[in-house]
N, C-alpha and C positions, 0 to 999 in steps of 0.2 A: 449514974443514971442509965436507964435502959437504952436511950437514944444515942449515947455518945459513941459506941463502936461504929454504928452506921454512919454517923456524921464524920468520923475519922476516915472511913472508907471513901465517902464522897469527896472529902478534902484531898485525900491521897490521889484519887482518880483525876481530880481537877488539876492538881500539881503536875501529875504525869503528863496530862494532855497539854498543859501550858509549856512544859519543858520540851516536849516533842515539837510543838508548833514553833517555838523559838529556835530550837536546834535545826529544824528543817529550813527555816529562813536564813539562819546564819551560815549553815553549810552550803546552801545554794549561792549565797552572795559573797562569802569570804573564804570558802574552802573548808577542808576537814581539819585544819590545824588550829582552829579556834579553841582556846583553853576551856576546860570544864567550868572553871571559876567564872569566866565571862558569860557562859551560857546560863549558869545559875543566877548571876546578877541580873541579866536581862529578863529572865523568867520570873524574877521576884521570889525565888526560893533559896533556902540555905544550901551551902555546899554539901553539908551532911545529908540533907534531904535528897539532893541530886544523886549522890553516890549510893544512897540506900536503894534508890530505884534502878540506877544504872551503875553497877560497880566499877565499870571501866569505860573509857572513851569508845572502845570498839563496840561495847554493848549498846551505847547510845546511838552511834552511827548506824548500827545494824537495825535497831528498833525503828529509826526514822525511815530507813529504806523499806523495811517490811511494811510499815504503815502506808507509805506511798504506793508500793506495789499492790497492796490489798485494795486501796482506793481505786486504782486503775481497773483492776479485775472486777471489782464490784459494779463499776459502771457498765461493763460489758454484760455481766449476768443480769443486771436490772433491765437492760434494754430488751432482753428476751420477753419480758412481761408486757412490753408496749404492744397494744393491739395493732399499731401501724408500724410494720417492720422497717419501712424506709425512714420514718421519723426516728425510730430507735437507732437505726444505723447512723443517721446524721448526728444524733446526740452523742453516740459513742465517739465518733471521729472528732467532734468539736471539743468534748470534755477531756478526752485523753490528750489531745494536742495542747489544750490549755494547761493541763497539769504538767506536760512536758516542758512547755515554755516557762512555766513558773519554776520548774526544777533547776533550770540554768546549769545543767551539766553535773548535778549532784549524783545522779544514778551512775553515770559513766565513771565519775571519780570513785564512787563506792566500789563498783565492780573491779576497777583497776587496783584499788588498795586492798580489797577483801574478796578475791575471786571465789573463795570457798566458804565464805562466812554464812551464807544463807541459801538453803536448797530451794530454789524457786522453780525448778523444772516441772514439778507436779502442777503447781498453780498456773504456770505458763502454758502447759498442755491443755488445762481446763479452759483457759482464756481463749486459746486458739480454736478449740472445739466450739465454744460459744460464739465466737466471731464467725466461724464457718456456717453455723446454723442460722445466725442472724442474717448473713449474706444470702443464704439459700432462700430464706423467707422474703427478703427484700427483692431478690430477683423474681420470685414468683408473682410479685405485685406488678412487675414490668417497669419499676422505677430505677432499679439498679441494673447496670449493664450486665449482659449475660456472661461476658468474658472476665468479669471481676474475680480476682482471687485474693486471699488474705495477704499474699505477698505485696499486693498493691498498697494496702494500708501500711505495711511495714516500710515501703518506699516513701510514703508520705511522712511517717514518723522520722525516718532518717533525714529527710529534707527539713522537716520542722525542727529537728534537733540541731541542725546547722545554723539556725538563726542566731545572729550575734547582734545585740543592740545595747545602747548605752544605759537603758533602765529596764526594769521588769515590765513597766507599762508599755514601753515601745516594743519589747519582745512579744508581749501578748497581743498587741495590735497587729504586728506583722504576722504572727501565727494565725490570727483570725482570718486575715486576708488570704494567706496561703491555703488554709482549710477551705475557704469559700471557692477558690479556684479548683481545688481537687474535687470537692463535692459536685461541682458542675461537670467535671470530667468523668466522674463515676456514674453519672446518669446515663441511661441507655441511649446512646447516639453515636454511631460511627465506630469503626474498628480501631484497635490499638496494636502495637507490636507485641510479640510474645512476652509473657511475664517472666521476671527473674526470680528464681527460687530464693526466698528469704524467710527468716524466722524472727520471732519477737526478740530473741537474743541479739539479733543484728541491730535492732532499734535501740536496745538498752546500751549497746556499746557506743 
């Protein structure tokens, strides 16, 4: 039948997305050593299907990291379309920190285990450029402090990445409170000590 190939493609995409979602959760909560068979079982797919999409464990881990990194950078780029730059800035800070809290150390573990597996330098540079432009626009509204630099957001990500809690829910709640404190500090009011030069790679570590 003419519709069958399309249906197969839809099913294959659904399987892939389900595997990535399960793998992301498992890697974040249990580490990178979880067997592929366990991931297939939890995702409700056959082991053969899993290996057809991801021939090796390294390929699966790398795909999960790539998807997470792309999600974070897309939040930054989407914020540039917000007509209210300060609101867009707050959304970026809130969503990226929430993603990091849910990550529970997966990105750091990935970069430690596979330091050369994924070239993120280009996307990282584009994200930093977008953040710089978003900050410039937010400053122009008078809402974001004039001495804010992207290094300050990296500082927040480093602090947010240090949150240790007994559950994902507790970590996310703690992250939201930390972000609220920082967003108040980012508003234009009073001087700060000089910024420390940092890059997004420091937050990923």
